C-alpha positions in Angstrom: 0.0 0.0 0.0 2.8 2.4 0.9 4.6 1.7 -2.4 1.4 2.3 -4.3 0.8 5.6 -2.5 4.3 6.7 -3.3 3.8 5.9 -6.9 0.6 7.8 -7.0 2.2 10.9 -5.4 5.1 10.7 -7.9 2.7 10.4 -10.8 0.7 13.5 -9.6 3.9 15.5 -9.2 5.1 14.6 -12.7 1.8 15.6 -14.2 1.8 18.9 -12.3 5.4 19.6 -13.5 4.4 18.7 -17.1 1.4 21.0 -16.9 3.6 23.8 -15.7 5.7 23.5 -18.9 2.6 24.6 -20.8 1.2 27.1 -18.3 2.2 30.2 -20.4 0.1 28.8 -23.3 -3.0 28.0 -21.3 -3.1 30.4 -18.3 -1.1 33.5 -19.3 -2.9 33.7 -22.6 -1.6 33.5 -26.1 -2.3 37.2 -26.7 0.8 37.9 -24.6 3.0 35.5 -26.6 1.8 35.9 -30.2 2.8 38.7 -32.6 0.5 39.6 -35.4 0.9 41.8 -38.4 -0.7 42.3 -41.8 1.4 43.0 -44.9 0.3 45.8 -47.3 -1.0 43.1 -49.7 -3.4 41.8 -47.0 -1.4 38.7 -45.9 -1.8 38.2 -42.1 1.3 36.9 -40.4 1.0 35.2 -37.0 4.2 34.4 -35.1 4.6 32.4 -31.9 8.2 32.1 -30.6 8.9 28.9 -28.7 12.6 28.2 -28.0 12.4 24.8 -26.3 13.8 23.0 -29.3 15.6 24.2 -32.5 12.6 23.5 -34.7 10.0 25.6 -36.6 6.7 24.8 -38.2 5.8 27.0 -41.2 2.1 26.9 -42.2 0.2 28.6 -44.9 -3.6 28.6 -44.5 -6.0 29.5 -47.3 -9.5 30.4 -46.5 -11.0 28.0 -49.0 -12.4 24.5 -48.6 -15.3 22.5 -49.9 -17.8 25.1 -48.6 -16.4 27.5 -51.3 -16.9 25.2 -54.2 -19.7 25.9 -56.8 -22.5 23.5 -57.3 -21.5 20.7 -59.7 -17.8 21.2 -59.1 -17.3 19.5 -55.8 -13.8 18.3 -55.0 -12.0 21.3 -56.5 -10.3 22.3 -53.2 -8.8 18.9 -52.7 -7.7 18.4 -56.3 -6.0 21.8 -56.2 -4.2 20.8 -53.0 -2.7 17.9 -54.9 -1.7 20.1 -57.8 0.1 22.5 -55.5 3.0 20.0 -55.4 3.3 19.9 -59.2 5.7 22.7 -59.5 6.2 26.3 -60.6 8.4 28.0 -63.2 11.3 27.8 -60.7 10.5 24.4 -59.2 9.8 21.3 -61.2 7.2 18.7 -60.5 7.8 16.8 -57.2 10.8 19.0 -56.5 9.0 20.8 -53.7 8.8 17.7 -51.5 12.4 16.7 -52.4 13.9 20.0 -51.4 12.1 20.0 -48.0 13.2 16.4 -47.4 16.8 17.2 -48.4 16.8 19.9 -45.9 15.8 17.5 -43.1 12.2 18.5 -43.0 8.8 17.0 -43.5 5.7 18.4 -45.1 2.1 17.7 -45.9 -1.2 19.4 -46.7 -4.9 18.9 -45.9 -8.3 20.1 -47.0 -11.4 20.6 -44.9 -14.9 22.1 -45.3 -13.4 25.5 -44.4 -9.8 25.7 -45.3 -6.8 24.2 -47.2 -3.5 24.3 -45.3 0.1 23.5 -46.2 3.0 23.0 -43.7 6.7 22.3 -43.4 8.4 21.3 -40.2 12.2 22.1 -40.3 15.2 22.9 -38.2 15.1 26.6 -37.3 18.1 27.3 -39.5 16.3 26.1 -42.6 13.1 28.2 -42.3 14.1 30.3 -45.3 13.7 27.3 -47.6 10.0 26.9 -46.7 9.4 30.7 -47.0 10.8 30.8 -50.5 9.0 27.7 -51.7 5.6 28.7 -50.3 5.8 32.3 -51.6 6.7 30.9 -55.0 3.7 28.6 -55.3 1.3 31.1 -53.9 1.6 33.1 -57.2 3.6 31.0 -59.7 1.9 27.6 -59.7 2.1 25.9 -63.2 -1.0 23.9 -63.9 -0.4 21.4 -66.6 -3.2 19.3 -68.2 -1.2 16.0 -67.9 -0.7 16.6 -64.2 -4.3 17.5 -63.7 -5.6 14.4 -65.4 -3.3 12.2 -63.3 -4.2 13.9 -60.0 -7.9 13.8 -60.7 -7.7 10.1 -61.1 -5.7 9.8 -57.9 -8.4 11.7 -56.0 -11.1 9.6 -57.6 -9.3 6.4 -56.5 -8.9 8.0 -53.0 -12.7 8.5 -52.9 -13.3 4.9 -53.9 -11.0 3.6 -51.1 -11.9 6.0 -48.3 -15.7 6.4 -48.9 -17.3 4.1 -51.5 -15.7 1.0 -50.2 -16.4 1.9 -46.6 -20.1 1.5 -45.6 -19.9 3.7 -42.5 -18.2 6.5 -44.5 -21.0 6.3 -47.0 -23.6 6.6 -44.2 -21.9 9.6 -42.7 -21.7 11.3 -46.1 -25.4 10.7 -46.6 -26.3 12.0 -43.2 -24.5 15.3 -44.0 -26.2 15.5 -47.4 -29.6 15.0 -45.8 -29.1 17.3 -42.8 -27.9 20.2 -44.9 -30.3 21.2 -47.8 -28.9 24.7 -48.6 -25.5 25.1 -47.1 -22.5 23.5 -49.0 -21.6 21.4 -46.0 -24.0 19.0 -47.7 -21.4 17.8 -50.1 -18.2 15.8 -49.1 -14.8 17.4 -48.9 -13.4 15.0 -51.4 -16.3 15.7 -53.8 -18.9 13.6 -55.5 -17.5 11.1 -58.0 -19.5 12.5 -61.0 -18.3 16.0 -60.2 -14.7 14.9 -60.1 -15.0 13.3 -63.5 -16.3 16.5 -65.0 -13.7 18.9 -63.5 -11.5 20.7 -66.1 -8.1 22.3 -66.0 -9.9 25.6 -66.6 -12.0 25.1 -63.4 -8.8 24.6 -61.5 -7.0 27.7 -62.9 -10.0 29.9 -62.1 -10.2 28.5 -58.6 -6.5 29.1 -58.0 -6.8 32.7 -59.2 -9.8 33.4 -57.0 -8.7 31.9 -53.7 -4.9 31.6 -53.7 -3.8 35.1 -52.9 -2.4 37.0 -49.9 -5.7 38.6 -49.0 -7.4 35.2 -48.6 -4.5 33.6 -46.7 -2.5 33.8 -43.5 0.8 32.5 -42.2 1.3 30.8 -38.9 4.9 30.3 -37.8 5.7 28.7 -34.4 9.0 27.6 -33.0 12.6 28.6 -32.5 13.1 32.0 -34.2 13.4 35.7 -33.5 10.6 37.8 -34.8 12.9 40.7 -35.7 14.9 38.3 -37.9 12.1 36.2 -39.4 9.6 39.0 -40.3 11.9 40.8 -42.9 12.4 37.4 -44.7 8.7 36.9 -44.9 8.1 40.4 -46.1 10.7 40.1 -48.8 9.3 36.8 -50.1 5.5 37.4 -49.8 5.3 41.2 -49.9 5.6 41.6 -53.7 2.8 39.1 -54.4 -0.3 41.1 -55.7 -3.1 41.3 -53.1 -5.8 39.8 -55.3 -9.5 40.0 -54.6 -11.1 39.1 -51.3 -13.7 36.3 -52.1 -17.1 36.5 -50.5 -17.0 34.0 -47.6 -20.7 34.4 -46.6 -22.9 31.4 -47.3 -26.6 31.0 -47.2 -27.6 29.9 -43.7 -29.3 26.6 -43.3 -33.0 27.1 -42.4 -34.2 25.6 -39.1 -35.1 22.0 -39.4 -38.9 21.4 -38.9 -38.9 17.7 -38.3 -36.7 14.6 -38.0 -35.1 13.3 -41.1 -34.0 9.7 -41.6 -31.7 8.1 -44.1 -31.1 4.4 -44.7 -28.0 3.0 -46.5 -27.8 -0.6 -47.6 -24.2 -1.6 -48.1 -22.0 -4.7 -47.7 -21.0 -4.6 -44.0 -20.6 -6.8 -41.0 -22.9 -5.0 -38.6 -25.4 -2.2 -38.4 -24.2 1.3 -37.6 -26.2 4.2 -36.3 -25.6 8.0 -36.5 -27.6 10.9 -35.2 -26.7 14.5 -36.2 -28.2 17.5 -34.5 -27.9 21.0 -35.8 -25.9 23.1 -33.3 -24.0 26.5 -33.2 -20.3 27.0 -33.6 -17.7 29.0 -31.7 -19.6 32.3 -32.5 -22.3 31.3 -29.9 -21.6 30.8 -26.2 -23.6 27.5 -26.2 -20.7 26.0 -28.2 -18.7 25.5 -25.0 -21.6 23.8 -23.3 -21.8 21.4 -26.2 -18.1 20.7 -25.8 -18.8 19.7 -22.2 -21.8 17.5 -23.2 -19.8 15.6 -25.8 -17.0 14.9 -23.4 -19.4 13.9 -20.6 -21.1 11.5 -22.8 -18.2 9.7 -24.4 -14.7 10.6 -23.2 -13.1 7.5 -21.7 -14.4 4.3 -20.1 -16.0 6.2 -17.2 -18.3 8.2 -19.6 -22.0 7.7 -19.7 -22.2 6.1 -23.1 -19.5 3.6 -22.4 -20.9 2.7 -18.9 -24.5 2.4 -20.0 -24.5 1.1 -23.6 -21.2 -0.8 -23.7 -20.8 -2.3 -20.1 -24.3 -2.4 -18.6 -26.7 -3.0 -21.5 -24.1 -4.6 -23.8 -25.8 -3.2 -26.9 -22.8 -1.8 -28.7 -19.2 -2.4 -29.4 -18.6 1.3 -29.1 -20.6 4.5 -28.8 -19.4 8.0 -29.3 -20.4 11.7 -29.3 -18.6 14.3 -31.3 -18.7 18.0 -31.7 -16.3 20.6 -33.1 -16.9 24.2 -32.2 -14.2 25.2 -34.6 -16.1 25.4 -37.9 -16.6 28.4 -40.1 -20.4 27.9 -40.0 -22.6 25.8 -37.7 -22.4 22.1 -38.2 -23.6 19.0 -36.4 -23.4 17.4 -32.9 -23.1 13.6 -33.5 -24.0 10.5 -31.6 -23.0 7.2 -33.1 -22.8 3.6 -32.2 -21.3 0.3 -33.6 -23.8 -2.4 -32.8 -22.9 -5.8 -31.3 -24.0 -8.9 -33.3 -27.6 -9.7 -32.7 -28.6 -6.3 -31.4 -31.4 -4.2 -32.8 -31.0 -0.7 -34.1 -34.2 0.3 -32.4 -32.9 -0.7 -29.0 -29.7 1.2 -29.4 -31.5 4.3 -30.6 -33.8 4.1 -27.6 -30.8 3.8 -25.3 -29.2 6.9 -26.9 -32.4 8.8 -26.6 -32.5 7.9 -22.9 -29.1 9.4 -22.4 -30.1 12.7 -24.0 -33.4 12.7 -22.0 -31.3 12.2 -18.8 -29.3 15.4 -19.7 -32.6 17.3 -20.2 -34.2 16.3 -16.9 -31.4 15.5 -14.4 -28.8 18.0 -13.2 -25.3 16.7 -13.8 -23.6 16.1 -10.4 -20.8 18.3 -9.3 -18.2 15.6 -9.2 -19.0 14.3 -12.7 -19.1 17.9 -14.1 -15.7 18.7 -12.5 -14.2 15.5 -14.0 -15.5 16.4 -17.4 -14.0 19.9 -17.2 -10.7 18.5 -16.0 -10.7 16.2 -19.0 -11.2 19.0 -21.4 -8.6 21.2 -19.7 -6.1 18.4 -19.8 -6.8 17.7 -23.4 -6.5 21.4 -24.3 -3.2 21.8 -22.4 -1.5 18.5 -23.4 -2.8 19.1 -27.0 -0.2 21.9 -27.2 2.7 19.5 -26.7 4.3 20.4 -29.9 4.9 23.6 -31.9 2.9 22.1 -34.7 -0.2 21.6 -32.5 0.2 25.1 -31.1 0.2 26.5 -34.6 -2.8 24.4 -35.6 -4.8 25.6 -32.6 -4.2 29.2 -33.5 -5.0 28.6 -37.1 -8.3 26.8 -36.6 -9.5 29.6 -34.2 -8.4 32.1 -36.9 -10.5 30.3 -39.5 -13.6 30.3 -37.3 -13.3 33.7 -35.7 -9.9 35.0 -34.7 -6.8 33.3 -33.2 -7.2 35.4 -30.1 -10.4 33.5 -29.2 -8.2 30.6 -28.1 -7.8 32.4 -24.8 -11.5 32.2 -24.2 -11.6 28.4 -24.3 -10.7 27.4 -20.7 -12.5 30.2 -18.9 -15.6 29.4 -20.9 -15.4 25.7 -20.2 -15.0 26.4 -16.5 -18.1 28.6 -16.5 -20.5 25.8 -17.7 -23.1 24.9 -15.1 -25.5 22.0 -14.7 -28.3 24.4 -15.6 -26.4 25.3 -18.9 -26.2 21.6 -19.8 -29.9 21.0 -19.2 -30.9 24.1 -21.1 -28.7 23.4 -24.1 -29.8 19.7 -24.3 -33.4 20.8 -24.3 -32.8 23.5 -27.0 -30.7 21.5 -29.6 -30.7 17.8 -28.8 -34.3 17.2 -29.8 -35.8 14.8 -32.5 -37.1 17.6 -34.7 -33.6 19.0 -35.0 -31.8 15.8 -36.0 -31.0 13.6 -38.9 -30.8 9.9 -38.2 -28.7 7.6 -40.4 -28.9 3.8 -40.3 -26.6 1.4 -42.0 -28.4 -1.8 -43.0 -25.7 -4.4 -43.7 -25.8 -6.6 -46.7 -23.7 -9.8 -47.0 -20.2 -9.0 -48.2 -19.4 -9.9 -51.8 -16.8 -12.6 -52.4 -16.4 -13.1 -48.6 -14.5 -9.8 -48.3 -14.6 -8.0 -44.9 -15.5 -4.3 -44.7 -12.9 -1.7 -44.1 -12.3 -0.2 -40.6 -14.7 2.5 -39.4 -14.1 6.1 -40.3 -13.8 8.7 -37.6 -16.5 11.4 -37.5 -13.9 13.5 -35.7 -11.8 13.8 -38.9 -13.1 16.6 -41.1 -10.0 16.9 -43.3 -8.7 15.1 -46.3 -5.0 14.7 -46.9 
């Protein structure tokens, strides 16, 4: 017993010390640590110095994602992301990646509903390489027809593997298409297959001219650098790029839902799968923080309500999850989902999920459970900043949604959530008339092949 107690004390001390390493980022506030400026051409530059290791992450974020695509041309954002690696007049096809790797760095890009982002992680002494390459392809990308045809086929194959061959991914895609009737969140980030087949090089060139310019982008740099040395390099590389037009980012708001919607998908699969999506606000509304708490309370860890009640006690499901992201440009969905166990009925699982929502609406959450939930969110927020890359990502996603400075509001807002807030928000948003229910009806697999692994609703990006 004494040894166990000593181990517990040591563990607590180590966790406290680890937390203190990140205290400036969570408690002191990023406003005091981040430098922001806007170049004359409209490019916003956000710099966060962190000298704990001789590394730098250089990220370019464009305010364009699938929500910006015109009807009938879905998938443009992701195809253009692929084409951004095909070279400029100075840099040949595939040379971009080779140059970064030769300088000891790594790189990638990703597309979401709301943005397309590119990054390079390098030693701090090599930051100039990333600056020059990114500035070059912001204005000088060469779009060749042969490259376009190849990459379009790559994206189409990616869609087949990630979505069309994955029954749960198909269901989630159909839920989004049913829940959103007006807003472009209704179509998938990767695009519909028919639209991808119709895209032309002309579409891509127009899209690049419209959205890839300094006024529609921002830079995030985090790591081991000195602002007074780095900023002139950025100004020299990006400053001469023409400002370009500022695209209209406003989208038609989804009208309030006036009744439950249901979608059934029949696909080759092992077991049924259930998804419920409720329309909810994003970061621009204070209820977003309450929804964060509700999602964590329901499904974070094995002590969560969904795990305890649906997995352990009732033994209805293999797993159950709730998911919500307050960091979206426009309001999206709060999800509940469940992987059924063999022999279990969808109706029983849906009833059990409904009972958990009703419990939130009629019973006050206990003080100890609420404190545990807030601690989980706080720990996730703090430990989520365990790298310069994640620090930059956190700033960037807040900037896309509202402003990077809003990151300082997260912990205080979570701490303010009360049991009364949870009850009120659950009654307001988590109601049948406000949701879309998706049910996967499994068909026998063809040729004895098993279905792919389940997709994560939490992932709203395509790499």
